C-alpha angles and dihedrals in degrees: 000000000000127000121232120236104236099177118115119233098205134037117246114260125233114251117260117247091247131358119199114212117207117236113255099215141025091255091053089058089064097047127092116270126215133195112226133182114228122229094189138033110277135181115212118185092336095313119114117223119194125218110280094031118134112228129185111221138155117282092246093052090047090054091051091048090051091053091050093049099249096121119082117237113239 
């Protein structure tokens, strides 16, 4: 039986004040964008966002994140 190495090699980074996510399609470029504050860790298009990070996403995606509990209540 082998033991797993659970030590982390790098320190976690502080969230940026605001992270702008690029739209994924041409129709997303024409939709309304919203800035949300995350309440949980979330990975969007391969980028990790820590709790408390402000992320700019489409209005539809922001609505879905609110329903799933990823957006902090203010």
